[in-house]
C-alpha positions as CSV (number, residue, x, y, z in Angstrom):
1,M,65.9,156.5,253.0
2,L,68.9,156.4,255.0
3,R,67.4,158.3,258.0
4,L,64.7,155.4,258.3
5,L,67.5,152.8,258.0
6,A,69.5,154.6,260.6
7,E,66.7,154.3,262.8
8,G,66.6,150.8,262.7
9,R,63.9,150.0,260.3
10,D,64.3,147.1,257.9
11,T,64.1,147.2,254.2
12,G,60.7,145.9,253.9
13,S,59.3,149.0,256.1
14,V,61.3,151.5,254.3
15,A,60.1,150.3,251.0
16,A,56.5,150.4,252.3
17,E,56.8,153.9,253.8
18,L,58.3,155.3,250.4
19,N,56.0,153.3,248.2
20,F,59.0,151.3,246.6
21,S,59.6,147.6,246.2
22,E,62.0,146.1,248.6
23,R,64.1,144.8,245.7
24,T,64.5,148.6,244.9
25,I,65.6,149.9,248.4
26,K,68.3,146.9,248.5
27,K,69.5,147.8,244.9
28,I,70.0,151.6,246.2
29,I,71.7,150.4,249.1
30,Q,74.0,148.4,246.8
31,N,74.7,151.1,244.5
32,L,75.5,153.3,247.7
33,T,77.8,150.9,249.3
34,G,79.6,150.3,245.9
35,R,79.9,153.9,245.0
36,F,81.6,154.7,248.2
37,G,83.8,151.6,248.7
38,L,81.8,150.6,251.9
39,S,81.4,147.1,253.0
40,T,77.9,145.5,252.4
41,P,76.1,145.8,255.6
42,A,73.6,142.8,256.5
43,W,70.5,144.5,256.2
44,K,67.4,142.9,257.3
């Protein structure tokens, strides 16, 4: 997932490729940014 996002893919296309909902991808990003104390990026 992180590789796809780093390549510039939006959350919708990442979700489709990995067979997850876009909401799930966004929740994973939210959990990771919170766990590591990162600022929340403006994901598409």
